[in-house]
CHARMM-style PDB file with segment names, atoms N, HN, CA, C and O in Angstrom:
ATOM      1  N   MET     1       0.866  -1.044   0.135  1.00  0.00      PROA
ATOM      2  CA  MET     1      -0.197   0.234   0.127  1.00  0.00      PROA
ATOM      3  C   MET     1       0.985   1.442   0.043  1.00  0.00      PROA
ATOM      4  O   MET     1       1.976   1.620   0.750  1.00  0.00      PROA
ATOM      5  N   ASP     2       0.447   2.227  -1.163  1.00  0.00      PROA
ATOM      6  HN  ASP     2      -0.358   2.083  -1.738  1.00  0.00      PROA
ATOM      7  CA  ASP     2       1.550   3.222  -0.937  1.00  0.00      PROA
ATOM      8  C   ASP     2       0.270   4.613  -0.693  1.00  0.00      PROA
ATOM      9  O   ASP     2      -0.599   5.012  -1.469  1.00  0.00      PROA
ATOM     10  N   HSD     3       0.497   4.899   0.182  1.00  0.00      PROA
ATOM     11  HN  HSD     3       1.203   4.574   0.812  1.00  0.00      PROA
ATOM     12  CA  HSD     3      -0.066   6.488   0.902  1.00  0.00      PROA
ATOM     13  C   HSD     3       0.585   7.604   0.855  1.00  0.00      PROA
ATOM     14  O   HSD     3       0.157   8.661   1.318  1.00  0.00      PROA
ATOM     15  N   GLN     4       1.572   7.466   0.342  1.00  0.00      PROA
ATOM     16  HN  GLN     4       1.920   6.607  -0.034  1.00  0.00      PROA
ATOM     17  CA  GLN     4       2.554   8.673   0.129  1.00  0.00      PROA
ATOM     18  C   GLN     4       2.543   9.512   1.228  1.00  0.00      PROA
ATOM     19  O   GLN     4       2.815  10.616   0.758  1.00  0.00      PROA
ATOM     20  N   CYS     5       2.365   9.639   2.574  1.00  0.00      PROA
ATOM     21  HN  CYS     5       2.143   8.742   2.956  1.00  0.00      PROA
ATOM     22  CA  CYS     5       2.062  10.490   3.662  1.00  0.00      PROA
ATOM     23  C   CYS     5       3.305  11.334   3.493  1.00  0.00      PROA
ATOM     24  O   CYS     5       3.166  12.557   3.469  1.00  0.00      PROA
ATOM     25  N   ASP     6       4.259  10.907   3.398  1.00  0.00      PROA
ATOM     26  HN  ASP     6       4.371   9.914   3.417  1.00  0.00      PROA
ATOM     27  CA  ASP     6       5.447  11.701   3.828  1.00  0.00      PROA
ATOM     28  C   ASP     6       5.539  13.171   2.840  1.00  0.00      PROA
ATOM     29  O   ASP     6       6.327  14.112   2.935  1.00  0.00      PROA
ATOM     30  N   SER     7       4.448  12.953   1.912  1.00  0.00      PROA
ATOM     31  HN  SER     7       3.807  12.189   1.834  1.00  0.00      PROA
ATOM     32  CA  SER     7       4.633  14.191   0.799  1.00  0.00      PROA
ATOM     33  C   SER     7       3.095  14.767   1.153  1.00  0.00      PROA
ATOM     34  O   SER     7       2.763  15.722   0.451  1.00  0.00      PROA
ATOM     35  N   CYS     8       2.306  14.406   1.950  1.00  0.00      PROA
ATOM     36  HN  CYS     8       2.576  13.631   2.520  1.00  0.00      PROA
ATOM     37  CA  CYS     8       1.084  15.050   2.050  1.00  0.00      PROA
ATOM     38  C   CYS     8       0.961  16.077   3.053  1.00  0.00      PROA
ATOM     39  O   CYS     8       1.638  16.131   4.080  1.00  0.00      PROA
ATOM     40  N   TRP     9       0.071  16.880   2.711  1.00  0.00      PROA
ATOM     41  HN  TRP     9      -0.480  16.836   1.877  1.00  0.00      PROA
ATOM     42  CA  TRP     9      -0.117  18.212   3.158  1.00  0.00      PROA
ATOM     43  C   TRP     9      -0.686  18.180   4.728  1.00  0.00      PROA
ATOM     44  O   TRP     9      -0.559  19.081   5.557  1.00  0.00      PROA
ATOM     45  N   TYR    10      -1.510  16.576   4.949  1.00  0.00      PROA
ATOM     46  HN  TYR    10      -1.613  15.844   4.275  1.00  0.00      PROA
ATOM     47  CA  TYR    10      -2.005  16.494   6.508  1.00  0.00      PROA
ATOM     48  C   TYR    10      -0.972  15.790   7.331  1.00  0.00      PROA
ATOM     49  O   TYR    10      -1.134  15.685   8.547  1.00  0.00      PROA
ATOM     50  N   PHE    11       0.262  15.217   6.625  1.00  0.00      PROA
ATOM     51  HN  PHE    11       0.393  15.302   5.638  1.00  0.00      PROA
ATOM     52  CA  PHE    11       0.514  14.520   7.721  1.00  0.00      PROA
ATOM     53  C   PHE    11       1.835  15.341   8.400  1.00  0.00      PROA
ATOM     54  O   PHE    11       2.791  15.675   7.700  1.00  0.00      PROA
ATOM     55  N   ASP    12       1.778  15.566   9.568  1.00  0.00      PROA
ATOM     56  HN  ASP    12       1.002  15.295  10.137  1.00  0.00      PROA
ATOM     57  CA  ASP    12       2.400  16.424  10.531  1.00  0.00      PROA
ATOM     58  C   ASP    12       3.361  15.839  11.926  1.00  0.00      PROA
ATOM     59  O   ASP    12       3.104  14.893  12.671  1.00  0.00      PROA
ATOM     60  N   TYR    13       4.333  16.619  11.945  1.00  0.00      PROA
ATOM     61  HN  TYR    13       4.542  17.387  11.340  1.00  0.00      PROA
ATOM     62  CA  TYR    13       4.650  15.847  13.249  1.00  0.00      PROA
ATOM     63  C   TYR    13       4.050  16.308  14.519  1.00  0.00      PROA
ATOM     64  O   TYR    13       3.879  17.512  14.711  1.00  0.00      PROA
ATOM     65  N   ASP    14       3.718  15.410  15.406  1.00  0.00      PROA
ATOM     66  HN  ASP    14       3.857  14.432  15.251  1.00  0.00      PROA
ATOM     67  CA  ASP    14       2.797  15.721  16.777  1.00  0.00      PROA
ATOM     68  C   ASP    14       3.651  15.417  18.146  1.00  0.00      PROA
ATOM     69  O   ASP    14       3.918  14.321  18.638  1.00  0.00      PROA
ATOM     70  N   GLU    15       4.013  16.808  18.632  1.00  0.00      PROA
ATOM     71  HN  GLU    15       3.796  17.698  18.232  1.00  0.00      PROA
ATOM     72  CA  GLU    15       4.798  16.544  19.708  1.00  0.00      PROA
ATOM     73  C   GLU    15       4.692  16.020  20.849  1.00  0.00      PROA
ATOM     74  O   GLU    15       5.503  15.529  21.634  1.00  0.00      PROA
ATOM     75  N   GLU    16       3.127  16.250  20.858  1.00  0.00      PROA
ATOM     76  HN  GLU    16       2.468  16.649  20.220  1.00  0.00      PROA
ATOM     77  CA  GLU    16       2.420  15.576  22.195  1.00  0.00      PROA
ATOM     78  C   GLU    16       2.725  14.285  22.021  1.00  0.00      PROA
ATOM     79  O   GLU    16       3.300  13.896  23.038  1.00  0.00      PROA
ATOM     80  N   TYR    17       2.605  13.289  21.097  1.00  0.00      PROA
ATOM     81  HN  TYR    17       2.138  13.605  20.271  1.00  0.00      PROA
ATOM     82  CA  TYR    17       2.830  11.844  21.133  1.00  0.00      PROA
ATOM     83  C   TYR    17       4.268  11.794  20.498  1.00  0.00      PROA
ATOM     84  O   TYR    17       4.381  10.676  19.995  1.00  0.00      PROA
ATOM     85  N   ASP    18       5.195  12.388  20.343  1.00  0.00      PROA
ATOM     86  HN  ASP    18       5.103  13.296  20.752  1.00  0.00      PROA
ATOM     87  CA  ASP    18       6.303  12.243  19.450  1.00  0.00      PROA
ATOM     88  C   ASP    18       6.203  11.488  18.399  1.00  0.00      PROA
ATOM     89  O   ASP    18       6.885  10.464  18.448  1.00  0.00      PROA
ATOM     90  N   GLU    19       5.510  11.671  17.356  1.00  0.00      PROA
ATOM     91  HN  GLU    19       4.956  12.502  17.316  1.00  0.00      PROA
ATOM     92  CA  GLU    19       5.159  10.767  16.197  1.00  0.00      PROA
ATOM     93  C   GLU    19       4.725  11.441  15.299  1.00  0.00      PROA
ATOM     94  O   GLU    19       4.330  12.520  15.741  1.00  0.00      PROA
ATOM     95  N   TYR    20       4.520  11.282  13.576  1.00  0.00      PROA
ATOM     96  HN  TYR    20       4.841  10.405  13.217  1.00  0.00      PROA
ATOM     97  CA  TYR    20       4.153  11.862  12.908  1.00  0.00      PROA
ATOM     98  C   TYR    20       2.719  11.062  12.730  1.00  0.00      PROA
ATOM     99  O   TYR    20       2.472   9.864  12.869  1.00  0.00      PROA
ATOM    100  N   ILE    21       1.921  12.095  12.397  1.00  0.00      PROA
ATOM    101  HN  ILE    21       2.122  13.069  12.285  1.00  0.00      PROA
ATOM    102  CA  ILE    21       0.228  11.303  12.600  1.00  0.00      PROA
ATOM    103  C   ILE    21      -0.474  12.306  11.386  1.00  0.00      PROA
ATOM    104  O   ILE    21      -0.117  13.476  11.248  1.00  0.00      PROA
ATOM    105  N   CYS    22      -1.306  11.797  10.710  1.00  0.00      PROA
ATOM    106  HN  CYS    22      -1.596  10.847  10.822  1.00  0.00      PROA
ATOM    107  CA  CYS    22      -2.066  12.381   9.708  1.00  0.00      PROA
ATOM    108  C   CYS    22      -3.459  13.326  10.291  1.00  0.00      PROA
ATOM    109  O   CYS    22      -4.474  12.933  10.867  1.00  0.00      PROA
ATOM    110  N   ARG    23      -3.088  14.544   9.931  1.00  0.00      PROA
ATOM    111  HN  ARG    23      -2.263  14.863   9.463  1.00  0.00      PROA
ATOM    112  CA  ARG    23      -4.190  15.916  10.669  1.00  0.00      PROA
ATOM    113  C   ARG    23      -5.377  15.785  10.240  1.00  0.00      PROA
ATOM    114  O   ARG    23      -6.267  16.433  10.793  1.00  0.00      PROA
ATOM    115  N   MET    24      -5.753  14.711   8.894  1.00  0.00      PROA
ATOM    116  HN  MET    24      -5.031  14.185   8.445  1.00  0.00      PROA
ATOM    117  CA  MET    24      -7.035  14.819   8.415  1.00  0.00      PROA
ATOM    118  C   MET    24      -7.816  14.504   9.649  1.00  0.00      PROA
ATOM    119  O   MET    24      -7.271  13.810  10.508  1.00  0.00      PROA
ATOM    120  N   ASP    25      -9.113  14.966   9.841  1.00  0.00      PROA
ATOM    121  HN  ASP    25      -9.555  15.530   9.143  1.00  0.00      PROA
ATOM    122  CA  ASP    25      -9.711  14.838  10.816  1.00  0.00      PROA
ATOM    123  C   ASP    25     -10.942  13.400  10.323  1.00  0.00      PROA
ATOM    124  O   ASP    25     -12.003  13.585   9.726  1.00  0.00      PROA
ATOM    125  N   LEU    26     -10.468  12.217  10.724  1.00  0.00      PROA
ATOM    126  HN  LEU    26      -9.606  12.067  11.209  1.00  0.00      PROA
ATOM    127  CA  LEU    26     -11.179  10.889  10.330  1.00  0.00      PROA
ATOM    128  C   LEU    26     -12.034  10.245  11.298  1.00  0.00      PROA
ATOM    129  O   LEU    26     -12.112  10.391  12.518  1.00  0.00      PROA
ATOM    130  N   ASP    27     -12.671   9.488  10.479  1.00  0.00      PROA
ATOM    131  HN  ASP    27     -12.608   9.369   9.488  1.00  0.00      PROA
ATOM    132  CA  ASP    27     -13.467   8.463  12.186  1.00  0.00      PROA
ATOM    133  C   ASP    27     -13.064   7.338  11.782  1.00  0.00      PROA
ATOM    134  O   ASP    27     -12.522   7.204  10.685  1.00  0.00      PROA
ATOM    135  N   GLU    28     -13.278   6.329  12.639  1.00  0.00      PROA
ATOM    136  HN  GLU    28     -13.719   6.439  13.530  1.00  0.00      PROA
ATOM    137  CA  GLU    28     -12.340   4.955  12.637  1.00  0.00      PROA
ATOM    138  C   GLU    28     -13.102   4.509  10.847  1.00  0.00      PROA
ATOM    139  O   GLU    28     -12.458   3.936   9.969  1.00  0.00      PROA
ATOM    140  N   ASP    29     -14.257   4.870  10.742  1.00  0.00      PROA
ATOM    141  HN  ASP    29     -14.780   5.336  11.455  1.00  0.00      PROA
ATOM    142  CA  ASP    29     -14.779   3.723   9.376  1.00  0.00      PROA
ATOM    143  C   ASP    29     -13.540   4.409   8.118  1.00  0.00      PROA
ATOM    144  O   ASP    29     -12.899   3.813   7.253  1.00  0.00      PROA
ATOM    145  N   GLU    30     -13.574   5.705   8.449  1.00  0.00      PROA
ATOM    146  HN  GLU    30     -14.096   6.188   9.152  1.00  0.00      PROA
ATOM    147  CA  GLU    30     -12.658   6.350   7.100  1.00  0.00      PROA
ATOM    148  C   GLU    30     -11.233   5.939   7.416  1.00  0.00      PROA
ATOM    149  O   GLU    30     -10.680   5.612   6.365  1.00  0.00      PROA
ATOM    150  N   VAL    31     -10.470   5.836   8.409  1.00  0.00      PROA
ATOM    151  HN  VAL    31     -10.919   6.101   9.262  1.00  0.00      PROA
ATOM    152  CA  VAL    31      -9.378   5.021   8.397  1.00  0.00      PROA
ATOM    153  C   VAL    31      -9.300   3.731   7.930  1.00  0.00      PROA
ATOM    154  O   VAL    31      -8.479   3.396   7.076  1.00  0.00      PROA
ATOM    155  N   TYR    32      -9.991   3.081   8.363  1.00  0.00      PROA
ATOM    156  HN  TYR    32     -10.657   3.353   9.057  1.00  0.00      PROA
ATOM    157  CA  TYR    32     -10.393   1.910   7.751  1.00  0.00      PROA
ATOM    158  C   TYR    32     -10.658   1.601   6.527  1.00  0.00      PROA
ATOM    159  O   TYR    32     -10.320   0.506   6.075  1.00  0.00      PROA
ATOM    160  N   ARG    33     -11.438   2.707   5.644  1.00  0.00      PROA
ATOM    161  HN  ARG    33     -11.712   3.596   6.011  1.00  0.00      PROA
ATOM    162  CA  ARG    33     -11.445   2.248   4.516  1.00  0.00      PROA
ATOM    163  C   ARG    33     -10.428   2.972   3.560  1.00  0.00      PROA
ATOM    164  O   ARG    33     -10.362   2.767   2.348  1.00  0.00      PROA
ATOM    165  N   ILE    34      -9.638   3.852   4.278  1.00  0.00      PROA
ATOM    166  HN  ILE    34      -9.692   4.018   5.262  1.00  0.00      PROA
ATOM    167  CA  ILE    34      -8.249   3.756   3.314  1.00  0.00      PROA
ATOM    168  C   ILE    34      -7.170   3.162   3.469  1.00  0.00      PROA
ATOM    169  O   ILE    34      -6.292   3.453   2.657  1.00  0.00      PROA
ATOM    170  N   HSD    35      -6.811   2.035   4.640  1.00  0.00      PROA
ATOM    171  HN  HSD    35      -7.524   1.798   5.300  1.00  0.00      PROA
ATOM    172  CA  HSD    35      -5.878   1.306   4.767  1.00  0.00      PROA
ATOM    173  C   HSD    35      -6.421  -0.014   3.767  1.00  0.00      PROA
ATOM    174  O   HSD    35      -5.688  -0.900   3.326  1.00  0.00      PROA
ATOM    175  N   THR    36      -7.796   0.104   3.557  1.00  0.00      PROA
ATOM    176  HN  THR    36      -8.392   0.824   3.915  1.00  0.00      PROA
ATOM    177  CA  THR    36      -8.273  -1.432   2.782  1.00  0.00      PROA
ATOM    178  C   THR    36      -8.348  -0.891   1.210  1.00  0.00      PROA
ATOM    179  O   THR    36      -8.477  -1.620   0.226  1.00  0.00      PROA
ATOM    180  N   TYR    37      -8.252   0.390   1.206  1.00  0.00      PROA
ATOM    181  HN  TYR    37      -8.148   0.982   2.005  1.00  0.00      PROA
ATOM    182  CA  TYR    37      -8.473   0.792  -0.347  1.00  0.00      PROA
ATOM    183  C   TYR    37      -7.632   0.085  -1.418  1.00  0.00      PROA
ATOM    184  O   TYR    37      -6.402   0.076  -1.366  1.00  0.00      PROA
ATOM    185  N   ARG    38      -8.578  -0.704  -2.717  1.00  0.00      PROA
ATOM    186  HN  ARG    38      -9.577  -0.696  -2.759  1.00  0.00      PROA
ATOM    187  CA  ARG    38      -7.805  -1.701  -3.210  1.00  0.00      PROA
ATOM    188  C   ARG    38      -6.665  -0.641  -4.339  1.00  0.00      PROA
ATOM    189  O   ARG    38      -5.910  -1.248  -5.098  1.00  0.00      PROA
ATOM    190  N   GLN    39      -6.660   0.500  -4.331  1.00  0.00      PROA
ATOM    191  HN  GLN    39      -7.273   0.993  -3.714  1.00  0.00      PROA
ATOM    192  CA  GLN    39      -5.830   1.154  -5.437  1.00  0.00      PROA
ATOM    193  C   GLN    39      -4.655   1.001  -4.244  1.00  0.00      PROA
ATOM    194  O   GLN    39      -3.615   0.375  -4.447  1.00  0.00      PROA
ATOM    195  N   GLY    40      -4.871   1.457  -3.367  1.00  0.00      PROA
ATOM    196  HN  GLY    40      -5.715   1.966  -3.202  1.00  0.00      PROA
ATOM    197  CA  GLY    40      -3.586   1.861  -1.960  1.00  0.00      PROA
ATOM    198  C   GLY    40      -3.427   3.225  -1.966  1.00  0.00      PROA
ATOM    199  O   GLY    40      -2.401   3.697  -1.477  1.00  0.00      PROA
ATOM    200  N   ARG    41      -4.657   4.262  -2.652  1.00  0.00      PROA
ATOM    201  HN  ARG    41      -5.491   3.878  -3.049  1.00  0.00      PROA
ATOM    202  CA  ARG    41      -4.121   5.555  -2.351  1.00  0.00      PROA
ATOM    203  C   ARG    41      -4.930   6.182  -1.531  1.00  0.00      PROA
ATOM    204  O   ARG    41      -6.113   6.095  -1.861  1.00  0.00      PROA
ATOM    205  N   CYS    42      -4.688   6.852  -0.471  1.00  0.00      PROA
ATOM    206  HN  CYS    42      -3.727   6.922  -0.203  1.00  0.00      PROA
ATOM    207  CA  CYS    42      -6.087   7.866   0.353  1.00  0.00      PROA
ATOM    208  C   CYS    42      -6.473   8.732  -0.972  1.00  0.00      PROA
ATOM    209  O   CYS    42      -5.897   9.127  -1.987  1.00  0.00      PROA
ATOM    210  N   PRO    43      -7.646   8.797  -0.449  1.00  0.00      PROA
ATOM    211  CA  PRO    43      -8.525   9.714  -1.109  1.00  0.00      PROA
ATOM    212  C   PRO    43      -8.433  10.971  -0.567  1.00  0.00      PROA
ATOM    213  O   PRO    43      -8.798  11.940  -1.232  1.00  0.00      PROA
ATOM    214  N   TYR    44      -7.990  11.100   0.562  1.00  0.00      PROA
ATOM    215  HN  TYR    44      -7.693  10.312   1.102  1.00  0.00      PROA
ATOM    216  CA  TYR    44      -8.127  12.608   1.071  1.00  0.00      PROA
ATOM    217  C   TYR    44      -6.098  13.251   0.987  1.00  0.00      PROA
ATOM    218  O   TYR    44      -5.557  14.235   1.490  1.00  0.00      PROA
ATOM    219  N   TYR    45      -5.694  12.417   0.350  1.00  0.00      PROA
ATOM    220  HN  TYR    45      -6.134  11.617  -0.058  1.00  0.00      PROA
ATOM    221  CA  TYR    45      -4.083  12.923  -0.183  1.00  0.00      PROA
ATOM    222  C   TYR    45      -4.119  14.393  -0.991  1.00  0.00      PROA
ATOM    223  O   TYR    45      -4.741  14.617  -2.030  1.00  0.00      PROA
ATOM    224  N   ARG    46      -3.505  15.087  -0.435  1.00  0.00      PROA
ATOM    225  HN  ARG    46      -3.000  14.905   0.409  1.00  0.00      PROA
ATOM    226  CA  ARG    46      -3.011  16.234  -0.866  1.00  0.00      PROA
ATOM    227  C   ARG    46      -1.555  16.670  -1.166  1.00  0.00      PROA
ATOM    228  O   ARG    46      -0.750  16.827  -0.249  1.00  0.00      PROA
ATOM    229  N   GLN    47      -1.253  16.850  -2.383  1.00  0.00      PROA
ATOM    230  HN  GLN    47      -1.907  16.722  -3.128  1.00  0.00      PROA
ATOM    231  CA  GLN    47       0.487  17.017  -2.508  1.00  0.00      PROA
ATOM    232  C   GLN    47       0.664  18.158  -2.043  1.00  0.00      PROA
ATOM    233  O   GLN    47       0.056  19.171  -2.387  1.00  0.00      PROA
ATOM    234  N   GLY    48       1.916  18.033  -0.835  1.00  0.00      PROA
ATOM    235  HN  GLY    48       2.409  17.209  -0.555  1.00  0.00      PROA
ATOM    236  CA  GLY    48       2.740  19.028  -0.409  1.00  0.00      PROA
ATOM    237  C   GLY    48       3.989  19.209  -0.613  1.00  0.00      PROA
ATOM    238  O   GLY    48       4.671  18.764   0.310  1.00  0.00      PROA
ATOM    239  N   ASP    49       4.824  19.891  -1.817  1.00  0.00      PROA
ATOM    240  HN  ASP    49       4.270  20.253  -2.567  1.00  0.00      PROA
ATOM    241  CA  ASP    49       6.158  20.492  -1.666  1.00  0.00      PROA
ATOM    242  C   ASP    49       6.802  20.674  -0.536  1.00  0.00      PROA
ATOM    243  O   ASP    49       6.143  20.775   0.499  1.00  0.00      PROA
ATOM    244  N   ASP    50       8.215  20.751  -0.505  1.00  0.00      PROA
ATOM    245  HN  ASP    50       8.750  20.668  -1.346  1.00  0.00      PROA
ATOM    246  CA  ASP    50       9.179  20.789   0.254  1.00  0.00      PROA
ATOM    247  C   ASP    50       8.702  22.189   0.583  1.00  0.00      PROA
ATOM    248  O   ASP    50       8.554  22.076   1.800  1.00  0.00      PROA
ATOM    249  N   TYR    51       8.472  23.039   0.383  1.00  0.00      PROA
ATOM    250  HN  TYR    51       8.592  23.131  -0.606  1.00  0.00      PROA
ATOM    251  CA  TYR    51       8.365  24.653   0.043  1.00  0.00      PROA
ATOM    252  C   TYR    51       6.626  24.514   0.973  1.00  0.00      PROA
ATOM    253  O   TYR    51       6.513  24.824   2.159  1.00  0.00      PROA
ATOM    254  N   THR    52       5.892  24.192   0.438  1.00  0.00      PROA
ATOM    255  HN  THR    52       5.983  23.940  -0.525  1.00  0.00      PROA
ATOM    256  CA  THR    52       4.583  24.274   1.170  1.00  0.00      PROA
ATOM    257  C   THR    52       4.826  23.537   2.448  1.00  0.00      PROA
ATOM    258  O   THR    52       4.479  24.134   3.467  1.00  0.00      PROA
ATOM    259  N   LEU    53       5.349  22.367   2.583  1.00  0.00      PROA
ATOM    260  HN  LEU    53       5.631  21.882   1.756  1.00  0.00      PROA
ATOM    261  CA  LEU    53       5.403  21.990   3.793  1.00  0.00      PROA
ATOM    262  C   LEU    53       6.044  22.700   4.924  1.00  0.00      PROA
ATOM    263  O   LEU    53       5.532  22.767   6.042  1.00  0.00      PROA
ATOM    264  N   ALA    54       7.572  23.411   4.488  1.00  0.00      PROA
ATOM    265  HN  ALA    54       7.988  23.357   3.580  1.00  0.00      PROA
ATOM    266  CA  ALA    54       8.425  24.184   5.337  1.00  0.00      PROA
ATOM    267  C   ALA    54       7.512  24.985   6.253  1.00  0.00      PROA
ATOM    268  O   ALA    54       7.319  24.933   7.468  1.00  0.00      PROA
ATOM    269  N   ARG    55       6.914  25.891   5.091  1.00  0.00      PROA
ATOM    270  HN  ARG    55       7.071  25.933   4.104  1.00  0.00      PROA
ATOM    271  CA  ARG    55       5.990  27.299   5.423  1.00  0.00      PROA
ATOM    272  C   ARG    55       4.724  26.626   6.742  1.00  0.00      PROA
ATOM    273  O   ARG    55       4.210  27.276   7.653  1.00  0.00      PROA
ATOM    274  N   ARG    56       4.606  25.787   6.549  1.00  0.00      PROA
ATOM    275  HN  ARG    56       5.024  25.260   5.809  1.00  0.00      PROA
ATOM    276  CA  ARG    56       3.833  25.297   7.931  1.00  0.00      PROA
ATOM    277  C   ARG    56       4.339  25.192   9.119  1.00  0.00      PROA
ATOM    278  O   ARG    56       3.400  25.169   9.914  1.00  0.00      PROA
ATOM    279  N   GLN    57       5.439  25.110   9.709  1.00  0.00      PROA
ATOM    280  HN  GLN    57       6.202  25.128   9.063  1.00  0.00      PROA
ATOM    281  CA  GLN    57       6.012  24.938  10.543  1.00  0.00      PROA
ATOM    282  C   GLN    57       6.721  26.165  11.023  1.00  0.00      PROA
ATOM    283  OT1 GLN    57       7.447  26.110  12.015  1.00  0.00      PROA
TER     284      GLN     57
END
């Protein structure tokens, strides 16, 4: 499965949990659907290049 989280706009570091998480507001059913999606792509994926991701920090 290739979710491309590393380059996604919603993938961010959470200092409280000390790990990277998806900041998209998903319920349990949506998370399950993403991880079992046949094409292996997240329908909420939004491309974030190095410049846009750095601007968020």
